[in-house]
Every structure is written in structure tokens, then in C-alpha cells.
C-alpha positions, -999 to 999 in steps of 0.1 A, spaced: 385 -774 344 357 -759 365 383 -734 378 393 -724 342 356 -720 333 350 -699 364 381 -678 356 368 -672 320 334 -662 333 349 -639 358 371 -623 331 341 -619 308 321 -603 336 351 -579 343 353 -569 307 316 -562 305 318 -542 337 348 -523 324 330 -515 292 300 -503 311 322 -481 333 340 -467 302 306 -460 286 294 -443 318 326 -422 320 322 -412 284 286 -402 289 295 -383 321 322 -363 301 296 -357 273 271 -345 299 297 -321 314 307 -308 280 270 -303 270 263 -284 302 294 -262 298 285 -254 262 249 -246 271 260 -223 299 285 -206 277 258 -200 250 234 -186 276 261 -163 290 268 -150 255 231 -144 248 226 -128 282 252 -102 272 232 -95 241 200 -92 262 217 -68 286 230 -46 258 217 -12 249 184 -8 231 185 13 199 169 47 203 177 66 172 146 58 151 114 37 150 129 17 122 159 7 143 136 -4 172 114 -24 148 145 -42 135 157 -48 171 122 -62 180 124 -86 150 159 -97 161 147 -103 196 118 -124 184 143 -145 164 165 -148 195 135 -159 216 128 -187 190 164 -197 192 163 -197 230 132 -220 229 150 -243 205 180 -245 229 156 -255 257 152 -288 238 190 -293 243 186 -285 280 158 -310 282 179 -337 265 208 -329 289 185 -334 318 174 -367 304 210 -377 301 216 -368 337 186 -389 348 201 -418 328 235 -413 344 224 -409 380 218 -445 389 253 -457 379 272 -429 396 287 -429 430 289 -391 429 255 -381 417 258 -347 435 282 -335 408 255 -340 382 230 -322 404 254 -293 408 259 -291 370 222 -292 364 216 -264 390 242 -243 372 224 -249 339 191 -240 354 205 -209 369 220 -198 336 188 -203 317 166 -186 344 190 -156 342 188 -156 304 150 -157 306 149 -127 329 174 -108 308 153 -116 277 121 -104 293 138 -73 304 151 -65 269 117 -71 254 102 -47 279 129 -21 272 123 -25 234 85 -22 239 90 10 260 113 24 234 88 16 206 62 34 226 85 64 230 93 64 193 56 63 184 51 93 207 79 112 189 64 102 156 31 117 166 48 149 177 67 150 143 34 145 124 18 173 144 47 196 136 45 187 99 8 195 99 15 229 116 43 236 92 21 228 62 -6 252 75 21 279 79 34 272 44 -1 275 29 -7 308 48 27 321 36 18 311 0 -16 327 3 -1 359 16 25 360 -11 -2 356 -37 -22 384 -22 8 407 -20 21 400 -55 -12 407 -72 -21 442 -86 -39 465 -63 -68 483 -79 -78 514 -59 -93 547 -71 -82 567 -41 -57 567 -13 -85 559 12 -94 527 -7 -57 517 -8 -54 521 29 -85 500 34 -71 472 13 -38 473 33 
């Protein structure tokens, strides 16, 4: 009877241990999947950050800056997922015989998000430089428009003077008016 009781206790302990191991395995797979998804997302967004900056007009640059600000907010939101994934790794570490694989995955994740941050900062700097260039061009356009308006006014004034009647009593007065 004592042997049967010990056997049942041992079986119960084995089932509990098996359930614990299955849960740990499931959490480890979930961790790996989360890390892979986050790395894939950061790679996709890094491509966006490394893409060309619009340079056709100030309006395009303004739109690109707004999109980049929205991306920055999205990236910050994804950092919460990264933090949760780190927490999951800390939870998994004690029960793993191969904790180094978790550390390697975390290092890959950190590397991906550091590269994304650098690419994001670079894009923001390129957009700011392009906006400054567009503002300079806009200033040049405005100066040209002002000069063109002065010229148009001078042409209109000259046209008005030339189209009016000339009143002169002698050839000498006419030459003086010309």
C-alpha cells in the first residue's frame, strides 16, 4: 500500500513537472516568435527610414515630417512590446538549461531596435535639412515674385505714359518729352 501511494505521488509529480516543462516550452516558442516578429517589423521600418526624402516641394516635406512623427510614435509604442518581451525572457531564464539562446535573441532584438533608432534619427535630420532647403528656395521665389511685381508695375506705368496723348507746341518740346 505504501508503495502504491508512493507510486501515485511520483506519477503526480511527474505530471506536474511535464506540465511545467510544456508550459516553459510554449513560452519559449512564444518568446522566439515575438522576437522574430519585432525584428521583422524593425527591419521593414528601417527600410522606410533609409528611403529617399521628398525634395519636390515644401508641402511634400511637411507631409513627410508628419508621417515621420507618426512613425516615431508607433516606434515608441513598439518599445512597450520590446519591454514585455524582455520581461518574458527574465521569467524564462531560471527554468532554462540553455539561457544563452534567450540572451542571443535579446541581443538581436536590441541590435535591431538600435539600428532602427539610428535610421530614424538620420531620416529626421535629412527631413529637417530638406525643409530648411525648401524654406530657402521659398525665400528666393518670394524675392523673385517681388522683383517681377516691380517690373510689371514699371511696364504698366511706361505703357500708360506711352499710350497717353502728347501735347507739345513745338518739335523742341516734343523731343524734351521723349
